[in-house]
C-alpha positions in Angstrom: -20.6 -21.2 -21.9 -23.0 -20.1 -19.2 -22.5 -23.8 -17.8 -18.8 -23.4 -17.7 -19.1 -20.3 -15.7 -21.6 -22.2 -13.2 -19.4 -25.1 -12.9 -16.1 -22.9 -12.3 -17.7 -20.6 -9.9 -19.3 -23.5 -8.1 -15.8 -25.3 -7.9 -13.9 -22.2 -6.5 -16.7 -21.7 -3.9 -16.1 -25.4 -3.0 -12.2 -24.8 -2.7 -13.0 -21.7 -0.5 -15.1 -23.8 2.0 -12.1 -26.3 2.4 -10.3 -23.1 4.3 -12.8 -23.8 7.1 -11.4 -27.4 7.8 -8.8 -26.2 10.2 -11.5 -26.2 12.9 -11.8 -30.0 12.6 -8.2 -30.3 13.9 -9.0 -28.9 17.1 -10.5 -32.0 18.7 -7.7 -34.3 16.8 -4.6 -35.2 18.7 -1.9 -33.5 16.9 0.4 -36.9 16.6 -2.6 -38.7 15.1 -3.2 -35.7 12.8 0.4 -36.0 11.6 0.0 -39.6 10.8 -3.0 -39.1 8.7 -1.7 -35.8 6.9 1.5 -37.5 5.6 -0.6 -39.9 3.8 -3.1 -36.9 2.6 0.0 -35.3 1.3 1.1 -38.3 -0.6 -2.3 -38.7 -2.1 -2.3 -35.1 -3.1 1.1 -35.2 -4.8 -0.2 -38.2 -6.7 -3.4 -36.3 -7.9 -1.6 -33.1 -8.7 1.0 -35.0 -11.1 -1.9 -37.0 -12.4 -4.0 -34.0 -13.3 -1.1 -32.4 -14.9 0.2 -35.6 -17.0 -3.2 -37.1 -17.6 -5.5 -34.2 -18.4 -3.8 -30.7 -18.7 -0.9 -31.8 -20.8 -2.5 -34.1 -23.1 -5.5 -31.5 -23.7 -2.9 -29.0 -24.6 -0.9 -31.2 -26.8 -4.2 -32.4 -28.5 -4.8 -28.8 -29.4 -1.6 -27.7 -31.0 1.0 -30.8 -30.9 3.6 -31.1 -28.4 5.6 -28.1 -29.5 8.5 -26.1 -28.3 5.9 -23.6 -27.0 4.1 -25.8 -25.0 7.3 -26.8 -23.3 8.1 -23.3 -22.5 4.8 -22.8 -21.3 5.2 -25.7 -18.9 8.6 -24.3 -17.7 6.9 -20.9 -17.3 4.4 -22.4 -14.8 7.0 -23.9 -12.9 9.2 -20.6 -12.8 6.2 -18.6 -11.9 5.1 -20.4 -8.8 8.9 -20.5 -8.0 8.9 -16.7 -8.2 5.8 -16.2 -6.0 7.2 -18.3 -3.2 10.5 -16.2 -3.4 8.3 -12.8 -3.5 6.3 -13.4 -0.6 8.8 -15.5 1.4 6.2 -18.3 1.5 6.9 -21.0 3.8 4.9 -23.5 2.6 4.3 -26.1 5.4 2.0 -29.0 5.0 2.4 -30.3 8.4 1.3 -28.4 11.5 3.9 -26.5 13.2 5.3 -27.9 16.5 6.7 -24.8 17.8 5.1 -21.6 19.2 7.7 -19.0 18.0 5.8 -17.9 14.9 5.7 -14.1 15.1 2.5 -12.2 14.3 4.0 -10.3 11.1 4.9 -13.8 9.8 1.1 -14.9 10.3 0.3 -11.8 8.1 2.9 -12.7 5.5 1.4 -16.4 5.8 -1.8 -15.1 4.8 -0.4 -12.9 1.8 1.4 -15.9 0.4 -1.9 -17.9 0.8 -4.0 -15.1 -1.1 -1.7 -15.3 -4.0 -1.7 -19.2 -4.1 -5.4 -19.4 -3.9 -5.7 -16.9 -6.6 -3.4 -19.1 -8.9 -5.6 -22.1 -8.1 -8.5 -20.0 -9.1 -6.8 -19.1 -12.5 -5.9 -22.7 -13.0 -9.6 -24.0 -12.2 -11.1 -21.5 -14.7 -8.6 -22.2 -17.5 -9.3 -26.0 -16.8 -13.1 -25.3 -17.3 -12.3 -23.6 -20.7 -10.8 -26.8 -22.0 -13.9 -28.8 -21.0 -16.0 -29.5 -17.9 -14.4 -32.8 -17.2 -11.0 -31.5 -17.2 -12.3 -28.7 -15.0 -13.6 -31.3 -12.5 -10.5 -33.3 -12.2 -8.6 -30.1 -11.6 -10.8 -28.8 -9.0 -10.6 -32.4 -7.3 -6.5 -32.1 -7.5 -6.9 -28.5 -6.0 -9.0 -29.6 -3.2 -6.8 -32.5 -2.3 -3.8 -30.2 -2.1 -5.8 -27.6 -0.2 -6.7 -29.9 2.8 -3.2 -30.3 4.3 -2.5 -26.7 3.2 -5.0 -25.0 5.0 -4.7 -27.2 8.1 -1.1 -26.1 8.4 -2.3 -22.4 7.6 -4.9 -22.5 10.4 -1.9 -23.7 12.8 0.4 -21.0 11.8 -2.2 -18.3 12.3 -2.8 -19.7 15.9 0.8 -19.9 16.5 1.1 -16.1 15.3 -1.2 -14.8 17.9 -4.8 -15.1 16.2 -7.8 -16.4 17.9 -9.5 -19.3 16.4 -12.3 -17.3 15.3 -10.1 -14.7 13.7 -8.0 -17.5 12.1 -11.0 -19.1 10.4 -12.3 -15.6 9.2 -9.0 -14.5 7.5 -8.1 -18.0 6.2 -11.6 -18.0 4.5 -11.4 -14.5 3.5 -7.8 -14.9 1.7 -9.5 -18.2 0.1 -12.0 -16.1 -1.8 -9.1 -14.9 -4.1 -9.7 -18.2 -5.9 -12.9 -16.9 -7.3 -11.2 -13.6 -8.6 -8.7 -15.9 -10.2 -11.3 -18.0 -11.9 -13.4 -14.9 -13.1 -10.4 -13.4 -14.4 -9.3 -16.5 -16.3 -12.8 -17.0 -17.8 -13.2 -13.7 -18.8 -9.8 -13.3 -20.5 -10.0 -16.6 -22.0 -13.2 -16.0 -23.7 -12.1 -12.8 -25.2 -8.3 -13.6 -26.1 -8.1 -16.1 -29.0 -5.5 -19.0 -28.2 -5.1 -17.8 -24.4 -5.9 -21.3 -23.1 -3.2 -23.0 -25.4 -0.6 -21.2 -23.4 -2.3 -21.0 -19.9 -3.0 -24.8 -19.8 0.4 -25.8 -19.9 1.4 -23.0 -17.8 -1.2 -24.6 -15.1 0.3 -27.9 -15.5 3.8 -26.5 -14.8 2.4 -25.1 -11.6 0.9 -28.3 -10.5 4.1 -30.2 -11.3 6.0 -27.4 -9.1 3.6 -27.7 -6.1 3.8 -31.5 -6.2 7.5 -31.7 -6.8 9.0 -28.9 -4.7 6.3 -28.4 -1.9 5.0 -31.8 -1.3 7.6 -34.5 -2.2 10.1 -33.1 0.2 7.6 -33.2 2.9 7.4 -37.0 2.3 10.9 -37.6 2.4 11.0 -36.6 5.9 9.6 -39.8 6.7 12.4 -42.5 6.4 10.8 -45.6 7.9 10.6 -48.5 5.3 6.9 -49.4 6.2 5.4 -45.9 6.1 7.6 -45.0 2.9 6.4 -48.0 1.1 2.6 -46.7 2.1 3.5 -43.3 0.8 4.4 -45.0 -2.6 0.9 -46.7 -2.5 -1.0 -43.7 -1.7 0.8 -41.7 -4.4 -0.2 -44.4 -7.0 -3.7 -44.3 -5.7 -3.6 -40.5 -6.5 -2.6 -41.2 -10.1 -5.3 -43.9 -10.3 -8.1 -41.6 -9.3 -6.9 -39.0 -11.8 -6.8 -41.7 -14.5 -10.2 -43.0 -13.7 -11.6 -39.5 -14.3 -10.5 -39.9 -18.0 -13.6 -42.4 -18.4 -16.0 -39.2 -17.9 -14.2 -37.1 -20.6 
């Protein structure tokens, strides 16, 4: 169990470090960044779907069977992430903002939403490690792939909201640490409450399905050019393949 804690905390620490990636974008041409990000979003969508359907749901079904309760937990995860976005008025952009009209209050609201989201990411990672270390690793990879485009977008929002580069990086990193709190809470409760993981694992899967289907896929539909759309399909399938390949380490 000590190894589970070590792996989980190392994973959420790595996820928190990803929040500093925004600094890299300062030296990159915005048009070039957009071209790369759309495929990163595609890969992220494939990885999140892949982790949900190749790792989390099969593990949950293996433990208790594909029951009505499991289906309700998946739907509960989808509903939970929907409510979170509604409550914090989270505008979850995955592409850097083009305009400079973001007001300072919105930048703070973005940080609040990001903190809640990172907390839930930490919970999902903690839950996954309670299932097994390989499932935890697969989930961590999926979360990181999702975090990269999100953190780049969040960094841009903070700059547009009036933050200096140093403050934007600092606050982005600060709110990313809520992932550590989420992981610790999930691990602590999961080891004390019997059967908790059987509910939380499909809940986490529902959260990943929501993020990929509601937040990421609509971003991809903004690109209508046939060649780029075909490339999106290829990269999504590549995301599936990466998650499927991780089954060999389980």
